[in-house]
C-alpha positions in Angstrom: 98.1 39.6 97.2 100.7 41.4 99.0 100.9 44.4 97.1 101.2 48.2 98.1 97.9 48.8 98.0 96.5 45.8 99.9 99.5 46.8 102.6 97.3 49.9 103.2 94.2 48.2 103.3 94.9 46.2 106.1 96.8 49.1 107.4 93.4 50.8 107.2 90.9 48.4 108.1 90.5 49.5 111.5 88.6 52.1 110.0 85.8 50.1 108.8 85.8 47.6 111.9 85.2 51.0 113.8 82.4 52.3 111.9 80.8 48.5 111.8 81.0 47.1 115.6 80.6 43.5 115.9 82.5 43.1 112.3 85.8 41.3 112.5 88.4 40.9 109.5 90.3 38.3 108.9 93.2 38.6 105.8 94.7 36.0 104.5 97.8 37.7 102.2 99.7 35.5 99.6 102.3 35.9 96.8 100.4 36.3 93.4 101.1 32.9 92.1 99.7 31.2 95.8 96.8 33.4 95.4 96.2 32.7 92.8 96.0 28.7 92.9 94.6 28.5 96.4 90.9 31.2 95.5 90.4 29.8 92.0 90.6 25.8 93.7 88.2 27.2 96.8 85.9 28.9 94.3 85.7 26.1 91.3 84.8 24.0 94.5 82.4 25.5 96.2 84.2 26.4 99.3 83.4 28.6 101.6 86.4 29.6 103.5 86.9 33.1 101.8 83.6 35.9 102.4 85.9 38.1 99.9 88.2 37.0 97.1 90.8 39.1 95.2 90.7 38.2 91.7 91.6 40.3 88.2 89.2 40.3 85.0 91.1 37.4 84.0 88.9 35.1 86.2 85.7 37.6 86.3 83.7 37.0 83.8 84.4 33.4 83.2 84.1 32.5 87.1 80.2 33.9 86.7 79.6 33.1 83.4 80.4 29.3 85.2 78.2 30.6 88.1 80.8 30.9 90.7 80.3 34.6 91.8 77.3 36.7 93.0 76.1 39.7 90.7 77.1 42.8 92.5 75.7 45.3 90.0 72.4 44.7 92.1 74.8 45.1 95.6 76.3 48.2 93.7 72.6 49.7 92.7 70.9 49.1 96.5 74.0 51.3 97.5 73.3 55.5 98.1 76.5 57.2 96.6 78.4 54.3 95.6 78.5 54.9 91.5 78.9 51.8 89.9 79.3 54.0 87.0 82.3 56.1 87.6 83.7 53.1 86.9 86.8 53.4 83.9 84.2 52.1 81.5 87.0 49.5 79.7 87.9 47.9 83.4 83.6 47.8 84.3 83.6 46.5 81.1 86.1 44.1 81.9 84.3 42.8 84.7 81.0 42.4 83.0 79.5 39.2 82.8 75.4 39.9 80.6 76.2 43.4 81.3 76.2 43.7 85.3 79.2 43.3 87.0 80.3 40.4 88.9 83.8 42.3 90.9 84.3 45.5 92.0 87.7 46.9 90.7 90.1 48.3 93.9 92.7 49.3 91.1 93.6 49.6 87.7 96.4 49.3 85.9 98.1 49.5 82.1 102.0 49.1 81.4 104.3 52.1 80.8 107.7 52.7 80.7 109.2 54.1 83.6 112.1 56.2 83.6 115.2 57.9 85.7 115.1 61.1 84.0 118.6 62.3 85.9 120.4 59.4 84.6 119.0 60.0 80.8 120.3 63.7 81.5 123.6 62.3 82.3 124.1 60.1 79.2 122.7 63.0 76.8 119.5 60.9 75.7 116.9 63.6 74.8 113.4 62.0 75.5 110.5 63.2 72.7 108.1 64.9 74.8 105.6 65.5 72.1 101.8 64.4 72.9 101.3 60.7 70.8 104.8 60.0 71.2 105.2 55.9 71.8 109.1 55.1 72.1 109.7 52.4 69.8 111.6 48.3 71.8 114.1 48.7 69.1 115.1 52.9 71.1 114.1 51.4 74.2 116.6 48.7 74.1 119.0 51.5 72.7 119.1 53.4 75.5 119.1 50.1 78.1 122.5 49.0 76.5 123.6 52.6 76.7 122.9 53.4 80.2 124.2 50.2 81.5 127.0 50.2 83.8 128.6 47.3 86.2 126.4 48.2 89.1 123.0 49.3 87.2 121.1 47.8 85.3 120.0 49.1 81.9 116.3 48.4 82.6 114.4 45.5 84.3 112.1 43.6 82.8 110.4 40.7 84.6 111.6 37.2 83.8 109.9 35.1 87.1 107.8 31.8 85.8 104.2 32.6 85.9 101.4 33.3 83.7 101.1 36.7 85.7 104.7 37.2 86.1 107.0 37.1 82.5 104.0 36.9 80.3 102.5 39.7 81.5 104.9 42.4 80.2 105.8 39.7 77.2 103.1 39.5 75.6 102.9 42.9 75.2 106.2 42.4 73.1 105.0 39.6 71.2 101.4 41.7 70.3 103.0 45.0 69.0 105.8 42.8 67.3 103.2 41.0 65.4 102.3 37.8 66.8 99.5 35.9 68.9 99.0 32.7 70.0 96.5 30.9 68.0 94.9 32.1 64.6 91.5 32.6 64.2 91.3 28.8 63.5 92.6 28.3 66.7 96.3 26.4 65.4 99.0 27.3 67.7 100.7 30.6 66.8 104.2 30.2 69.5 106.8 29.1 67.1 106.1 31.7 64.6 108.4 34.1 63.2 107.1 37.0 64.3 107.0 35.5 68.0 110.2 34.2 67.8 111.4 37.5 67.0 109.7 39.0 70.2 110.9 36.6 72.2 114.2 36.6 70.5 114.2 40.7 71.5 112.9 40.5 75.0 115.4 37.6 76.3 118.9 39.2 74.4 117.4 42.6 75.9 118.1 41.3 79.1 121.2 39.1 78.6 122.9 42.6 77.7 121.3 45.1 79.8 118.4 43.4 82.2 119.4 43.4 85.5 120.7 40.3 87.2 118.8 37.0 88.0 116.0 37.9 85.6 114.6 34.7 85.3 113.4 35.0 88.8 112.5 38.5 88.7 109.3 39.5 89.5 107.2 42.9 90.2 108.0 43.0 93.4 111.8 42.8 92.9 111.5 45.7 89.9 110.5 47.7 92.1 113.1 46.9 94.6 115.4 47.3 92.2 114.2 50.7 90.6 113.7 51.9 93.4 117.0 52.1 95.0 118.8 53.2 91.8 119.8 49.8 90.6 118.1 50.3 86.9 117.9 52.8 84.8 114.1 51.5 83.4 111.6 49.3 84.3 108.7 48.7 82.3 105.5 47.2 84.2 102.1 48.3 85.5 101.0 51.9 85.5 100.5 51.1 89.0 103.9 50.5 90.5 103.9 54.5 90.7 101.8 54.5 94.3 105.3 53.0 95.6 107.7 54.5 93.4 105.9 58.2 94.2 105.2 57.9 97.8 108.1 59.6 99.3 107.5 57.9 102.6 109.0 54.7 100.5 111.5 55.9 97.9 112.4 60.1 99.1 115.3 59.9 97.0 113.3 59.2 93.4 110.9 61.9 94.0 110.6 64.1 91.1 113.3 61.9 88.9 111.4 59.3 87.3 110.2 60.1 83.7 106.7 58.0 82.2 106.5 57.1 78.6 103.6 55.1 77.2 104.4 51.3 76.6 106.9 50.9 73.5 105.6 49.2 70.2 107.2 47.5 67.1 104.2 47.4 64.8 101.3 47.8 66.8 100.3 51.0 68.4 99.2 51.5 72.1 100.6 48.0 73.2 99.7 48.6 76.8 98.3 45.8 78.6 94.3 45.5 80.7 94.5 44.8 83.9 92.5 45.6 87.4 93.1 43.8 90.9 89.2 43.5 91.5 86.8 42.1 94.7 84.3 39.3 94.0 81.9 37.5 96.6 82.3 33.7 96.1 79.0 32.4 95.6 79.1 30.7 98.1 80.1 32.9 101.1 78.9 32.7 104.1 78.0 36.2 105.0 77.8 37.5 101.5 75.7 40.6 102.9 79.2 41.6 105.4 81.2 41.1 102.6 79.6 43.6 100.6 79.5 46.0 102.8 83.7 45.9 103.0 84.2 45.3 99.8 81.9 49.0 98.9 84.0 50.3 101.7 87.0 49.7 100.0 85.9 50.6 96.5 84.4 54.0 97.5 85.2 57.1 96.4 85.6 58.1 100.0 88.1 55.3 100.7 90.5 57.3 97.9 90.8 60.3 100.1 91.0 58.5 102.9 93.6 56.8 101.8 95.2 60.1 100.2 94.8 61.9 103.9 96.0 59.0 105.9 98.7 57.7 104.3 99.6 60.4 101.0 97.9 61.0 98.0 100.5 59.4 96.1 99.1 55.7 97.8 95.6 56.8 96.6 94.5 53.7 94.6 94.8 54.3 91.1 93.4 53.4 87.4 90.2 52.3 88.7 87.6 55.5 89.0 87.0 58.4 86.7 86.6 60.6 90.1 90.5 59.6 91.2 91.3 61.9 88.6 89.0 64.8 88.0 87.3 65.1 91.7 91.0 65.2 94.1 92.9 68.1 92.9 95.4 66.9 95.7 95.7 63.8 93.5 95.4 65.8 90.5 98.8 67.7 91.5 100.6 64.6 92.9 100.0 62.6 90.0 100.4 65.3 87.3 103.7 63.4 85.5 101.5 60.2 85.4 97.8 60.5 86.4 96.8 61.1 82.5 99.0 59.1 81.2 97.5 55.8 83.6 94.4 57.0 82.4 95.1 57.6 78.6 96.6 54.2 78.8 93.7 52.0 80.1 91.4 53.9 78.4 93.4 53.2 75.1 93.7 49.1 75.7 91.9 46.7 73.9 91.4 43.5 74.4 88.9 42.8 72.2 91.6 43.6 69.1 95.5 43.1 71.0 96.9 41.4 67.8 97.8 42.9 64.7 96.7 40.0 63.2 93.2 38.6 64.0 92.5 36.5 66.9 89.6 34.2 68.3 90.5 35.4 71.7 90.3 38.9 74.2 93.0 39.9 76.5 96.1 41.3 75.9 98.8 40.3 78.5 96.6 37.2 78.4 94.7 34.9 76.5 91.0 35.2 77.8 90.4 31.3 78.6 90.3 29.1 81.3 92.9 26.8 80.1 95.4 29.9 80.1 95.9 29.4 83.9 97.7 26.3 82.9 99.2 26.7 79.7 100.4 30.3 80.3 102.3 28.4 83.6 103.8 25.9 81.5 104.6 28.3 78.7 106.2 31.0 81.5 108.7 28.5 83.1 110.3 27.9 78.9 110.6 31.6 78.5 112.2 31.7 82.4 114.5 28.8 81.5 115.3 30.5 78.0 116.2 34.1 80.4 118.2 31.7 82.2 120.2 29.8 79.7 119.9 27.2 80.5 117.8 26.2 77.0 117.6 28.0 73.8 114.4 30.3 73.0 114.3 28.2 69.9 113.5 25.1 71.8 111.7 26.7 74.3 109.0 28.6 72.1 109.3 24.5 70.0 108.2 23.0 73.6 105.3 26.3 73.9 104.1 24.7 70.8 103.1 21.8 71.7 101.8 23.2 74.9 99.5 25.5 73.0 98.9 22.6 70.4 96.2 21.0 73.1 95.3 23.6 73.7 93.7 25.2 70.2 92.8 21.4 69.4 90.4 21.7 72.1 88.4 24.6 70.5 88.5 23.4 66.9 86.6 20.4 68.2 84.0 22.2 70.3 
């Protein structure tokens, strides 16, 4: 994956090679959509081209059930000082199958709202700072429309096709607006009034106060826009702080960013739960060497190494509890976002992600194998609506047809 945390790991990998003479690392870096496709194909086919794969809590339990991954709890228990119990419980559980971990988190995330405190102050917008406050989506939309100028978007939201791109933030909006993908009998619900209201809200907000070219904007593009002062707000992953709060990346932003919990409508605690994690395919040629690298890259000592070598703001967030309790340097620098990140991850509930009951797990995804294809198809419809190529109703009518096909396969089981 070509994210900042992975780039840092590649930069520091010479340390691992120095500690393990004779070991040579080779990284294959792809965009998110490309990486998902290549890793899934290789692992599903029993390919041995990768000893280590970067996967998420979407794939891990499914692939563990299908026998595609090695059990990493066995390795962790035999590695002195590794302390797998230090991983944040919600993440550890999301990467487990029948009580054992089949991938270990490199970094974890929920989602929150990032905003420019200086721009809010200039606009006379006062933000409730009381404990437990959760902004309402309508309130956020009002802020965005107030803050928009010809040179600056009021808010940046993903619109790029991909189940891990536009659907990540949009699904949290659908959930908190009372929508769901399927009811308890696996009847598709993407043309329901609740989903239509949520998607129309999202598309209208982008149209009124979002970034230009939103239908091709993903995580990285929004990070660039926010970092360069071209948007006043950004709703996205809590892990964005690794770049935004790094003085080397955006020195002009230090101290100017405020953080709020994921906005809500009906359902509270609407933030997602996600982790980029490391696993070992069943067919890996060198599983023991793979574990040596994985355990180095996800250990407590690695967190300190990143902080000391690259800067404390770049420590991989949201994976280990000790990052927030045993690293005073990180605790000091992350005062404005660290506690909220931890709280958001702990409060995310993939078992009950929606207002009404559902037969699936997952907050910003539906935890079934078919979702890779279904989510991609639906995301293309949503992106087309964001681009103005079709109406939201037409996009959701097509999405509903896609979902009905998947729902029937579960009704027949």
